[in-house]
C-alpha positions in Angstrom: -21.3 63.9 4.1 -19.1 66.8 5.2 -19.2 68.2 1.6 -23.0 68.0 1.7 -23.2 69.9 5.0 -20.7 72.5 3.7 -22.7 73.2 0.6 -24.2 76.7 0.0 -27.7 75.4 0.3 -26.9 74.0 3.7 -25.4 77.2 4.9 -28.5 79.1 3.9 -30.7 76.9 6.0 -32.1 74.8 3.1 -32.2 71.0 3.8 -29.1 69.2 2.5 -29.4 67.3 -0.7 -28.3 63.7 0.0 -26.8 61.6 -2.8 -28.9 59.0 -4.4 -28.0 55.3 -4.0 -29.1 52.5 -6.2 -31.5 50.0 -4.7 -29.5 47.0 -3.4 -30.8 43.9 -1.6 -30.1 43.9 2.1 -28.9 40.3 2.0 -27.6 37.9 -0.6 -30.2 35.7 -2.2 -29.8 31.9 -2.0 -27.9 30.1 -4.7 -29.2 26.7 -5.5 -26.4 24.2 -4.9 -26.3 21.1 -7.1 -23.8 18.9 -5.2 -22.0 16.3 -7.3 -21.3 12.8 -6.1 -17.7 11.9 -5.4 -15.7 8.8 -4.4 -12.7 8.5 -2.2 -11.4 7.6 1.2 -13.0 10.5 3.1 -16.3 9.9 1.3 -16.2 6.3 2.5 -15.5 7.4 6.1 -18.6 9.7 5.8 -20.7 6.8 4.6 -19.5 4.6 7.6 -20.2 7.4 10.1 -23.6 8.2 8.5 -24.7 4.5 8.6 -23.4 4.1 12.1 -25.1 7.2 13.5 -28.4 6.5 11.9 -28.3 2.8 13.0 -27.7 3.9 16.6 -30.4 6.5 16.5 -33.1 4.4 14.8 -32.5 1.1 16.5 -31.2 1.8 20.0 -34.7 2.1 21.5 -35.3 -1.6 20.6 -32.2 -2.8 22.5 -33.0 -4.7 25.6 -31.3 -4.7 29.0 -32.4 -6.8 31.9 -32.6 -4.9 35.3 -34.6 -7.4 37.3 -38.3 -8.1 37.9 -40.8 -5.3 37.6 -38.2 -3.1 36.0 -38.2 -1.7 32.4 -35.9 -3.7 30.1 -35.3 -1.0 27.5 -31.5 -0.3 27.4 -32.0 3.5 27.0 -35.2 5.0 28.4 -36.4 8.3 29.6 -39.2 7.2 31.9 -41.1 10.5 32.6 -43.9 8.7 34.4 -41.6 7.5 37.1 -39.0 10.3 36.9 -36.1 8.0 35.8 -33.5 7.9 33.1 -32.1 4.5 32.3 -28.9 4.0 30.3 -27.9 0.4 30.3 -26.7 -0.4 33.9 -27.0 3.3 35.0 -30.2 4.6 36.6 -30.5 8.4 37.2 -33.0 9.9 39.5 -34.3 13.5 39.2 -32.2 14.7 42.1 -29.1 13.4 40.3 -29.5 15.8 37.4 -25.9 17.0 38.0 -24.8 13.9 36.0 -26.5 15.5 32.9 -24.6 18.7 33.7 -21.4 16.8 33.8 -22.2 15.1 30.4 -22.9 18.5 28.9 -19.6 19.9 30.2 -17.8 16.8 28.8 -19.6 17.2 25.5 -18.5 20.8 25.2 -14.9 19.9 26.1 -14.8 17.1 23.5 -16.1 19.6 21.0 -13.3 22.0 21.9 -10.7 19.2 21.7 -12.0 18.2 18.3 -11.7 21.8 17.1 -8.2 22.1 18.5 -7.1 18.9 16.6 -9.0 19.1 13.3 -11.1 22.2 13.1 -14.8 21.7 12.3 -14.5 17.9 12.0 -17.7 17.6 14.1 -19.6 19.6 11.5 -18.2 17.6 8.6 -18.9 14.1 9.9 -21.0 13.9 13.1 -23.4 16.8 13.3 -27.0 15.7 13.0 -27.6 18.4 10.4 -24.8 17.1 8.2 -25.8 13.4 8.6 -29.5 14.0 7.7 -28.7 16.4 4.9 -26.3 13.9 3.5 -29.0 11.3 3.6 -31.6 13.6 2.0 -29.1 14.6 -0.7 -28.4 10.9 -1.4 -32.1 10.3 -1.9 -32.4 13.3 -4.1 -29.5 12.1 -6.3 -31.0 8.6 -6.4 -34.4 9.9 -7.7 -33.4 12.9 -9.9 -29.9 12.0 -10.9 -26.5 13.5 -10.3 -25.6 17.2 -10.5 -25.7 17.5 -14.3 -29.1 15.7 -14.6 -30.7 17.9 -11.9 -29.4 21.1 -13.4 -30.7 20.2 -16.8 -34.0 19.1 -15.4 -34.5 22.3 -13.4 -33.8 24.4 -16.4 -36.6 22.7 -18.3 -40.4 23.4 -18.0 -42.4 21.2 -15.7 -43.5 17.9 -17.2 -45.3 14.9 -15.9 -42.1 12.9 -15.5 -40.3 15.8 -13.8 -43.3 16.3 -11.4 -43.4 12.6 -10.6 -39.7 12.5 -9.8 -39.9 15.6 -7.5 -43.1 14.2 -5.8 -41.3 10.9 -5.2 -38.3 12.7 -3.7 -40.4 14.7 -1.3 -42.5 11.7 -0.3 -39.3 9.8 0.5 -38.0 12.8 2.4 -41.2 13.0 4.5 -41.0 9.2 5.2 -37.4 9.7 6.5 -38.5 12.7 8.5 -41.5 10.8 9.9 -39.4 7.9 11.0 -36.9 10.3 12.6 -39.7 11.8 14.7 -41.1 8.4 15.5 -37.7 7.1 16.6 -37.3 10.1 19.0 -40.5 9.4 20.9 -39.5 5.7 21.3 -36.9 6.8 23.8 -39.7 7.9 26.2 -41.7 4.7 26.3 -41.3 1.0 25.7 -40.4 0.9 22.0 -42.2 -2.2 20.8 -45.3 -1.3 22.7 -45.4 2.2 21.5 -44.9 1.2 17.9 -47.9 -1.1 18.2 -50.0 1.7 19.8 -48.9 4.2 17.2 -49.9 1.8 14.4 -53.3 1.1 15.9 -53.9 4.8 16.8 -54.0 4.0 20.6 -50.8 6.0 21.5 -51.1 9.2 23.6 -51.8 12.3 21.6 -48.6 13.9 22.8 -46.7 11.2 20.9 -48.4 12.1 17.6 -47.8 15.8 18.3 -44.1 15.4 18.8 -43.8 13.1 15.8 -45.4 15.8 13.7 -43.1 18.5 15.1 -40.0 16.5 14.5 -41.2 15.4 11.1 -41.7 19.0 10.1 -38.3 20.2 11.5 -36.3 17.3 9.9 -38.0 17.8 6.5 -37.4 21.5 6.6 -33.9 21.6 7.9 -32.4 18.6 6.1 -34.5 18.8 2.9 -35.4 22.4 2.2 -32.8 24.5 4.1 -29.8 22.3 3.9 -26.6 24.5 3.8 -28.6 27.5 5.0 -28.6 26.0 8.5 -24.8 25.8 8.5 -24.3 29.2 7.0 -26.8 31.3 8.9 -28.5 29.4 11.7 -25.7 27.5 13.5 -23.7 29.4 16.0 -20.8 27.0 16.1 -18.9 28.4 13.1 -18.7 31.7 14.8 -17.7 30.2 18.1 -15.0 27.8 16.8 -13.3 30.6 14.9 -12.3 32.1 18.3 -11.1 28.7 19.7 -8.9 27.5 16.8 -5.2 28.2 16.4 -2.5 28.0 13.7 -1.8 24.3 14.5 -5.3 23.0 14.0 -5.8 20.7 11.0 -8.2 22.2 8.5 -9.1 21.4 5.0 -6.6 23.6 3.2 -5.8 24.4 -0.4 -2.0 24.4 -0.5 -1.7 27.5 -2.6 2.1 27.4 -2.3 1.9 24.4 -4.6 -1.3 25.1 -6.6 -0.6 28.7 -7.8 -0.5 30.0 -10.4 -3.3 27.9 -11.6 -3.7 27.3 -15.3 -4.9 24.6 -17.7 -2.9 21.4 -18.2 -1.5 22.5 -21.6 -0.6 26.0 -20.3 1.1 24.4 -17.3 3.1 22.0 -19.5 4.3 24.9 -21.7 5.2 26.9 -18.6 7.2 24.1 -17.1 9.1 23.5 -20.4 10.0 27.2 -20.3 11.1 27.0 -16.7 8.3 29.3 -15.7 6.2 28.9 -12.5 3.1 26.7 -13.0 0.8 25.4 -10.2 -0.7 22.0 -10.0 -4.3 23.4 -9.9 -5.9 23.2 -13.4 -8.9 25.2 -12.3 -11.3 22.3 -12.9 -13.7 23.4 -10.1 -14.3 19.9 -9.0 -13.6 20.9 -5.4 -16.4 23.4 -5.7 -19.1 21.3 -7.2 -18.7 18.5 -4.6 -18.9 20.9 -1.7 -22.3 20.6 0.2 -22.2 24.4 1.0 -20.8 25.6 -2.4 -17.5 26.9 -0.9 -14.5 27.4 -3.1 -11.7 26.2 -0.8 -9.1 27.9 -2.9 -10.3 31.2 -1.5 -9.0 30.2 1.9 -10.8 29.3 5.2 -14.4 30.3 5.1 -17.4 30.1 7.5 -19.3 27.9 5.0 -16.6 25.2 5.0 -17.8 22.4 7.2 -14.4 20.5 6.9 -16.1 17.4 5.4 -13.1 16.7 3.1 -15.1 15.9 0.0 -13.1 18.4 -1.9 -10.0 16.5 -1.0 -11.3 13.3 -2.6 -12.4 15.3 -5.7 -9.0 17.0 -6.1 -7.1 13.7 -5.5 -9.1 12.0 -8.2 -8.2 14.9 -10.6 -4.5 14.8 -9.6 -4.4 11.1 -10.3 -5.8 11.7 -13.8 -3.3 14.5 -14.6 -0.4 12.6 -13.1 0.4 15.1 -10.4 1.1 14.4 -6.7 -1.9 14.0 -4.4 -2.7 16.3 -1.5 -3.1 19.6 -3.3 -6.1 20.0 -1.0 -5.6 18.2 2.3 -5.9 18.5 6.1 -3.1 20.8 7.0 -2.3 23.7 9.3 -1.4 27.3 8.6 2.2 26.9 9.9 3.2 24.3 7.3 2.6 26.6 4.3 5.3 29.0 5.6 7.6 26.1 6.6 7.4 24.6 3.1 8.3 28.0 1.6 11.4 28.1 3.8 12.3 24.5 2.9 11.6 23.2 6.4 9.9 19.9 7.3 6.2 19.9 8.0 5.0 19.7 11.6 1.7 18.3 13.0 1.8 18.9 16.7 -1.4 17.2 17.8 -0.2 17.0 21.4 0.3 20.5 22.6 -0.7 22.6 25.6 -4.2 23.4 24.3 -5.1 19.8 23.5 -3.5 18.5 26.8 -5.6 21.0 28.8 -8.8 19.9 27.1 -8.0 16.2 27.4 -7.1 16.7 31.1 -10.4 18.5 31.8 -12.3 15.8 30.0 -10.5 13.1 32.1 -11.1 15.0 35.3 -14.8 15.5 34.8 -15.2 11.9 33.6 -13.3 10.6 36.7 -15.4 12.7 39.0 -18.6 11.4 37.5 -17.4 7.8 37.5 -16.4 8.2 41.2 -19.9 9.6 41.9 -21.5 6.7 40.1 -19.4 4.0 41.8 -19.8 5.4 45.4 -23.4 6.8 45.2 -25.9 5.6 47.7 -29.2 3.9 46.9 -30.7 5.3 50.0 -31.5 9.0 50.6 -32.7 10.6 53.8 -34.1 14.2 54.2 -35.3 15.8 57.4 -37.4 19.0 57.6 -38.1 20.6 61.0 -41.6 21.8 61.6 -41.7 25.6 61.7 -45.1 26.2 63.4 -44.6 25.6 66.3 -40.8 25.1 66.6 -41.3 23.1 69.8 -44.1 22.1 72.2 -43.8 22.1 76.0 -45.5 19.0 77.4 -47.3 18.7 80.7 -44.6 16.6 82.3 -42.0 19.3 81.5 -40.4 17.5 78.5 -40.1 19.3 75.1 -41.1 17.8 71.8 -40.0 18.8 68.3 -41.7 17.4 65.2 -40.0 16.6 61.9 -41.0 15.4 58.4 -38.7 12.6 57.4 -38.5 11.4 53.8 -36.8 8.1 53.0 -35.9 7.3 49.4 -35.4 3.7 48.2 -33.6 3.7 44.9 -33.5 -0.1 44.6 -36.1 -2.2 42.8 -36.9 -4.3 46.0 -38.8 -3.8 49.2 -36.6 -2.5 52.0 -36.9 -2.1 55.8 -35.1 0.6 57.8 -34.6 1.4 61.4 -34.8 5.1 62.2 -32.7 6.4 65.1 -31.2 9.6 66.4 -27.7 10.4 67.7 -26.2 13.2 69.8 -29.4 13.8 72.0 -29.3 11.8 75.3 -32.5 10.5 76.9 -34.5 11.3 73.8 -37.5 9.3 72.7 -38.5 9.0 69.0 -41.9 8.1 67.8 -43.3 7.9 64.2 -46.9 8.7 63.4 -48.6 5.6 62.0 -45.7 3.3 62.7 -46.2 0.5 65.3 -43.2 -1.7 64.5 -40.1 -1.0 66.5 -36.6 -2.4 67.0 -35.8 -1.7 70.6 -36.7 2.0 71.2 -36.6 3.0 67.5 -39.3 2.8 64.9 -39.0 0.4 61.9 -40.1 1.8 58.5 -40.7 -0.2 55.4 -40.3 1.5 52.0 -41.6 0.1 48.7 -39.3 -0.7 45.7 -38.1 2.3 43.7 -40.1 4.8 45.8 -40.1 7.3 48.6 -42.0 7.4 51.9 -42.7 10.5 54.0 -43.6 10.2 57.7 -44.0 12.6 60.6 -41.8 11.9 63.7 -41.8 13.4 67.1 -38.6 13.7 69.1 -39.0 14.3 72.8 -36.3 15.4 75.3 -37.0 14.2 78.8 -34.7 16.8 80.5 -34.8 20.0 78.4 -33.2 22.0 81.2 -29.9 20.2 80.6 -29.9 21.2 76.9 -28.9 24.5 75.2 -31.5 26.4 73.3 -30.6 24.7 70.1 -28.9 21.3 70.0 -27.6 19.4 67.0 -29.3 16.1 66.3 -28.5 13.5 63.7 -31.2 11.3 62.2 -29.9 7.9 60.9 -31.5 5.1 59.0 -30.0 1.6 58.8 -31.4 -1.1 56.5 -32.1 -4.4 58.2 -30.0 -7.1 56.6 -27.5 -5.2 54.5 -26.7 -2.5 57.1 -26.7 0.3 54.5 -26.9 3.6 56.2 -27.8 7.2 55.5 -27.9 10.2 57.9 -29.1 13.8 58.0 -28.5 16.5 60.7 -31.0 19.0 62.0 -31.5 20.9 65.3 -33.6 20.3 68.4 -35.1 23.5 69.9 -36.0 23.8 73.6 -36.8 27.5 74.0 
């Protein structure tokens, strides 16, 4: 650019002549990935995880859990109508949303711990995108054949048989996506009842809308976009790169052993001549089995989801060529240098980073467990009336009014006695409440509900009180003696 500006034309005031560039695309076009099937230990683990995750997701809404009479018996239920979340024996109210915050914090810490131990193992085995994409790819392979058959078929013109196979594949994809969306809405209502209502077209319209949305997203993400989600849409590859270290186990091509790569015959001749020859025979099996099309021999890449299928593929090839297994394996960066120096390999799973993550997970979990074990099933809130703050009565006494809200989190009818402390010679009355226990009103609250009442607190000798006095409202359940309290102020002038 400096040469252009310094040209004679530019000095004379003429516009500079910029160099011409060939038209180039702004981004790389998508390469169709024809993933080949593979067998091995890690592929078996992926099958087990896939079946387990899908079984939990699809069938968990049908699991029953008895909570007592007049209570929902679905083990996991988000009851929006009654503002409740049920998870087996745990019941969460809206005001206890901090438990969800704790779960999110724990989930993030577990993800960090998994990354510190084995890189993107979450992406390779447990991520919903990986699980459903793997399922969709299996269906595609079952309908259209393995990698070679699909490549040959796509290179040929469209025929009736080819059209039929592709139609069947997309129909099966849509069925899986539809059931995925249908299973999601089952977590928000009684599953057997909602299935019946959906089948008879009597379900709420919002259920059909959400099924349609999730059907479209599942079909698009797992069937059409596939690896594009991992490469361009997911933020985790960018985040985890900043969290990993040299001791994290990642799918690694051990180039200290594999290079220089050459054919089997060339490697045999090189070894006979005492020349260096790597174990890699450049068969590219590690590439064709990768769901994102990554060549792991080029080193760590953002597209590698650490699924380990290339390990199974390479081990099968090493077995056939009678070479040691583990040319591609879960390894850390430190071991490559240690092997070159003739040192033993190290796998420090327990180290400061993992201990910190594990300690934080345990701390958050214990705090949440303590909160669950000690939480009260009775809540009391008190709101002082603001207009007016107090009322001077004809006999000289002063009255303050409050709105008292009692929450009963148990599925049974309960009766409470409402009293006040720290205010001598005070009289408490509740609007609309005639039942009393001594001088205090008795309030009944229905099962799993709240009750709001207006109460009047009257001080007989306000001259003996400061302008603002602390007063504590206390409720005590008749029978069990369970208590709850809340403090406020009594205003006299």
